[in-house]
Backbone as JSON Lines, residues from 0, in Angstrom:
{"i":0,"aa":"M","n":[0.83,-1.18,0.0],"ca":[0.0,0.0,0.0],"c":[0.88,1.25,0.0]}
{"i":1,"aa":"K","n":[1.92,1.22,0.82],"ca":[2.83,2.36,0.91],"c":[3.53,2.58,-0.43]}
{"i":2,"aa":"K","n":[3.81,1.48,-1.13],"ca":[4.48,1.57,-2.42],"c":[3.59,2.27,-3.44]}
{"i":3,"aa":"I","n":[2.3,2.0,-3.44],"ca":[1.34,2.62,-4.36],"c":[1.25,4.12,-4.07]}
{"i":4,"aa":"I","n":[1.22,4.49,-2.79],"ca":[1.16,5.9,-2.41],"c":[2.41,6.63,-2.87]}
{"i":5,"aa":"N","n":[3.57,5.99,-2.68],"ca":[4.82,6.61,-3.11],"c":[4.86,6.79,-4.63]}
{"i":6,"aa":"I","n":[4.4,5.78,-5.37],"ca":[4.38,5.88,-6.83],"c":[3.4,6.97,-7.28]}
{"i":7,"aa":"T","n":[2.23,7.0,-6.67],"ca":[1.23,8.03,-7.0],"c":[1.77,9.41,-6.7]}
{"i":8,"aa":"L","n":[2.4,9.55,-5.56],"ca":[2.99,10.84,-5.18],"c":[4.09,11.24,-6.16]}
{"i":9,"aa":"A","n":[4.9,10.3,-6.57],"ca":[5.97,10.58,-7.54],"c":[5.38,11.02,-8.88]}
{"i":10,"aa":"V","n":[4.3,10.37,-9.3],"ca":[3.65,10.74,-10.57],"c":[3.09,12.16,-10.47]}
{"i":11,"aa":"F","n":[2.44,12.49,-9.37],"ca":[1.9,13.84,-9.19],"c":[3.01,14.89,-9.17]}
{"i":12,"aa":"I","n":[4.09,14.6,-8.51],"ca":[5.22,15.54,-8.44],"c":[5.81,15.74,-9.84]}
{"i":13,"aa":"L","n":[5.97,14.65,-10.58],"ca":[6.5,14.73,-11.94],"c":[5.56,15.52,-12.85]}
{"i":14,"aa":"A","n":[4.27,15.22,-12.76],"ca":[3.29,15.94,-13.59],"c":[3.26,17.42,-13.22]}
{"i":15,"aa":"G","n":[3.31,17.7,-11.93],"ca":[3.3,19.1,-11.49],"c":[4.53,19.85,-11.95]}
{"i":16,"aa":"S","n":[5.69,19.21,-11.9],"ca":[6.9,19.89,-12.34],"c":[6.89,20.11,-13.85]}
{"i":17,"aa":"L","n":[6.33,19.18,-14.6],"ca":[6.2,19.38,-16.06],"c":[5.26,20.54,-16.38]}
{"i":18,"aa":"M","n":[4.19,20.63,-15.63],"ca":[3.25,21.73,-15.86],"c":[3.9,23.07,-15.53]}
{"i":19,"aa":"L","n":[4.63,23.12,-14.44],"ca":[5.3,24.36,-14.06],"c":[6.39,24.74,-15.05]}
{"i":20,"aa":"A","n":[7.06,23.75,-15.59],"ca":[8.13,24.02,-16.55],"c":[7.56,24.55,-17.86]}
{"i":21,"aa":"S","n":[6.37,24.1,-18.25],"ca":[5.78,24.54,-19.51],"c":[5.12,25.9,-19.37]}
{"i":22,"aa":"C","n":[4.77,26.3,-18.18],"ca":[4.14,27.6,-17.95],"c":[5.23,28.62,-17.64]}
{"i":23,"aa":"S","n":[5.21,29.68,-18.39],"ca":[6.22,30.71,-18.19],"c":[5.54,31.99,-17.73]}
{"i":24,"aa":"S","n":[6.21,32.75,-16.9],"ca":[5.62,33.99,-16.42],"c":[5.82,35.13,-17.42]}
{"i":25,"aa":"T","n":[6.68,34.93,-18.4],"ca":[6.91,35.95,-19.42],"c":[6.58,35.37,-20.79]}
{"i":26,"aa":"P","n":[6.06,36.19,-21.68],"ca":[5.74,35.7,-23.02],"c":[7.01,35.42,-23.82]}
{"i":27,"aa":"S","n":[6.91,34.49,-24.73],"ca":[8.06,34.15,-25.56],"c":[8.25,35.22,-26.63]}
{"i":28,"aa":"E","n":[9.37,35.14,-27.31],"ca":[9.66,36.11,-28.37],"c":[8.64,35.99,-29.49]}
{"i":29,"aa":"E","n":[8.22,34.75,-29.79],"ca":[7.21,34.52,-30.83],"c":[5.87,35.14,-30.43]}
{"i":30,"aa":"E","n":[5.5,34.98,-29.17],"ca":[4.25,35.56,-28.68],"c":[4.31,37.09,-28.73]}
{"i":31,"aa":"M","n":[5.46,37.65,-28.39],"ca":[5.61,39.11,-28.46],"c":[5.49,39.6,-29.9]}
{"i":32,"aa":"M","n":[6.05,38.85,-30.85],"ca":[5.96,39.21,-32.26],"c":[4.52,39.14,-32.73]}
{"i":33,"aa":"Q","n":[3.8,38.09,-32.3],"ca":[2.39,37.97,-32.67],"c":[1.59,39.14,-32.1]}
{"i":34,"aa":"L","n":[1.87,39.51,-30.87],"ca":[1.19,40.64,-30.25],"c":[1.48,41.93,-31.0]}
{"i":35,"aa":"K","n":[2.72,42.13,-31.37],"ca":[3.1,43.32,-32.13],"c":[2.37,43.36,-33.47]}
{"i":36,"aa":"N","n":[2.31,42.21,-34.14],"ca":[1.61,42.14,-35.42],"c":[0.12,42.42,-35.26]}
{"i":37,"aa":"L","n":[-0.47,41.88,-34.21],"ca":[-1.89,42.13,-33.97],"c":[-2.16,43.61,-33.68]}
{"i":38,"aa":"K","n":[-1.27,44.22,-32.91],"ca":[-1.44,45.64,-32.61],"c":[-1.34,46.48,-33.89]}
{"i":39,"aa":"Q","n":[-0.43,46.09,-34.79],"ca":[-0.29,46.8,-36.05],"c":[-1.54,46.62,-36.91]}
{"i":40,"aa":"Q","n":[-2.09,45.41,-36.92],"ca":[-3.32,45.16,-37.66],"c":[-4.47,46.0,-37.12]}
{"i":41,"aa":"V","n":[-4.56,46.1,-35.81],"ca":[-5.61,46.91,-35.19],"c":[-5.45,48.37,-35.59]}
{"i":42,"aa":"A","n":[-4.23,48.87,-35.55],"ca":[-3.98,50.26,-35.93],"c":[-4.33,50.49,-37.4]}
{"i":43,"aa":"D","n":[-3.98,49.56,-38.27],"ca":[-4.31,49.68,-39.69],"c":[-5.82,49.68,-39.91]}
{"i":44,"aa":"L","n":[-6.51,48.78,-39.21],"ca":[-7.97,48.71,-39.35],"c":[-8.64,49.97,-38.82]}
{"i":45,"aa":"E","n":[-8.15,50.51,-37.73],"ca":[-8.72,51.75,-37.19],"c":[-8.51,52.9,-38.17]}
{"i":46,"aa":"K","n":[-7.35,52.92,-38.83],"ca":[-7.08,53.95,-39.84],"c":[-8.04,53.81,-41.01]}
{"i":47,"aa":"Q","n":[-8.26,52.56,-41.45],"ca":[-9.2,52.32,-42.55],"c":[-10.62,52.75,-42.17]}
{"i":48,"aa":"I","n":[-11.0,52.49,-40.93],"ca":[-12.34,52.9,-40.47],"c":[-12.47,54.42,-40.54]}
{"i":49,"aa":"A","n":[-11.46,55.13,-40.08],"ca":[-11.49,56.59,-40.11],"c":[-11.58,57.1,-41.55]}
{"i":50,"aa":"E","n":[-10.82,56.47,-42.45],"ca":[-10.86,56.87,-43.86],"c":[-12.24,56.62,-44.46]}
{"i":51,"aa":"K","n":[-12.83,55.48,-44.16],"ca":[-14.15,55.14,-44.7],"c":[-15.21,56.08,-44.13]}
{"i":52,"aa":"K","n":[-15.1,56.46,-42.87],"ca":[-16.05,57.41,-42.3],"c":[-15.93,58.76,-42.99]}
{"i":53,"aa":"S","n":[-14.71,59.15,-43.31],"ca":[-14.49,60.41,-44.01],"c":[-15.09,60.35,-45.42]}
{"i":54,"aa":"E","n":[-14.87,59.23,-46.1],"ca":[-15.45,59.04,-47.44],"c":[-16.97,59.06,-47.37]}
{"i":55,"aa":"K","n":[-17.52,58.42,-46.36],"ca":[-18.98,58.38,-46.2],"c":[-19.53,59.79,-46.0]}
{"i":56,"aa":"A","n":[-18.87,60.58,-45.18],"ca":[-19.32,61.96,-44.94],"c":[-19.26,62.77,-46.23]}
{"i":57,"aa":"A","n":[-18.2,62.59,-47.03],"ca":[-18.08,63.32,-48.29],"c":[-19.19,62.9,-49.26]}
{"i":58,"aa":"L","n":[-19.49,61.61,-49.32],"ca":[-20.55,61.13,-50.19],"c":[-21.92,61.63,-49.74]}
{"i":59,"aa":"E","n":[-22.14,61.65,-48.44],"ca":[-23.42,62.16,-47.92],"c":[-23.58,63.64,-48.26]}
{"i":60,"aa":"K","n":[-22.48,64.39,-48.22],"ca":[-22.52,65.81,-48.58],"c":[-22.87,65.96,-50.06]}
{"i":61,"aa":"Q","n":[-22.27,65.14,-50.92],"ca":[-22.58,65.19,-52.35],"c":[-24.04,64.86,-52.6]}
{"i":62,"aa":"I","n":[-24.55,63.85,-51.9],"ca":[-25.96,63.47,-52.05],"c":[-26.86,64.62,-51.65]}
{"i":63,"aa":"A","n":[-26.55,65.27,-50.54],"ca":[-27.36,66.39,-50.07],"c":[-27.35,67.53,-51.09]}
{"i":64,"aa":"E","n":[-26.18,67.81,-51.66],"ca":[-26.09,68.86,-52.67],"c":[-26.91,68.51,-53.9]}
{"i":65,"aa":"K","n":[-26.82,67.27,-54.35],"ca":[-27.58,66.84,-55.54],"c":[-29.07,66.83,-55.27]}
{"i":66,"aa":"N","n":[-29.45,66.43,-54.05],"ca":[-30.88,66.48,-53.7],"c":[-31.39,67.92,-53.7]}
{"i":67,"aa":"G","n":[-30.57,68.84,-53.22],"ca":[-30.94,70.26,-53.25],"c":[-31.12,70.76,-54.67]}
{"i":68,"aa":"R","n":[-30.18,70.4,-55.55],"ca":[-30.31,70.81,-56.96],"c":[-31.54,70.18,-57.6]}
{"i":69,"aa":"L","n":[-31.82,68.92,-57.28],"ca":[-32.99,68.23,-57.82],"c":[-34.27,68.93,-57.38]}
{"i":70,"aa":"Q","n":[-34.34,69.3,-56.11],"ca":[-35.52,70.02,-55.62],"c":[-35.67,71.37,-56.32]}
{"i":71,"aa":"Q","n":[-34.55,72.05,-56.54],"ca":[-34.59,73.33,-57.24],"c":[-35.08,73.14,-58.67]}
{"i":72,"aa":"C","n":[-34.61,72.11,-59.34],"ca":[-35.05,71.81,-60.71],"c":[-36.54,71.5,-60.74]}
{"i":73,"aa":"Q","n":[-37.01,70.74,-59.75],"ca":[-38.43,70.39,-59.7],"c":[-39.29,71.64,-59.46]}
{"i":74,"aa":"S","n":[-38.83,72.53,-58.58],"ca":[-39.6,73.75,-58.33],"c":[-39.56,74.65,-59.56]}
{"i":75,"aa":"D","n":[-38.44,74.71,-60.28],"ca":[-38.37,75.48,-61.52],"c":[-39.31,74.9,-62.56]}
{"i":76,"aa":"Q","n":[-39.35,73.58,-62.65],"ca":[-40.23,72.91,-63.6],"c":[-41.69,73.22,-63.3]}
{"i":77,"aa":"E","n":[-42.04,73.21,-62.02],"ca":[-43.42,73.54,-61.62],"c":[-43.74,74.99,-61.99]}
{"i":78,"aa":"A","n":[-42.78,75.88,-61.79],"ca":[-43.02,77.29,-62.12],"c":[-43.2,77.46,-63.62]}
{"i":79,"aa":"V","n":[-42.45,76.74,-64.42],"ca":[-42.59,76.82,-65.87],"c":[-43.94,76.27,-66.3]}
{"i":80,"aa":"K","n":[-44.36,75.17,-65.71],"ca":[-45.67,74.6,-66.03],"c":[-46.8,75.58,-65.71]}
{"i":81,"aa":"K","n":[-46.7,76.25,-64.57],"ca":[-47.72,77.24,-64.18],"c":[-47.68,78.43,-65.14]}
{"i":82,"aa":"G","n":[-46.48,78.81,-65.53],"ca":[-46.35,79.94,-66.47],"c":[-46.91,79.63,-67.83]}
{"i":83,"aa":"L","n":[-46.86,78.38,-68.24],"ca":[-47.4,77.98,-69.53],"c":[-48.88,77.67,-69.44]}
{"i":84,"aa":"G","n":[-49.41,77.66,-68.24],"ca":[-50.83,77.42,-68.05],"c":[-51.2,75.95,-68.04]}
{"i":85,"aa":"Q","n":[-50.3,75.11,-67.72],"ca":[-50.61,73.68,-67.71],"c":[-50.99,73.21,-66.34]}
C-alpha cells in the first residue's frame, strides 16, 4: 500500500513539475511578435475605419447637394408649367 502511495505521489510531483516548466511567467519572443503584429493590424484597421467614415461623410454631402439641386429643378419645372398654363 505504501508503495502505491509513493508511486502516485511521484507521478503527481513529476506531472506538477512538467506543468510548471511549460508555464512561463513571461511571453516568448514569438508571442511578443504575434502581439506586435496584432497591434499593427488593429492600428491599420482603425485607420481604414477613419478613412471610410471620411469618405462616407463626403458622399453624404454630395448626395445632399444633388438632392438640393434636384428640388430646385423640380420647383423650376413647376413654375414653368404654371407659367405655360398647364
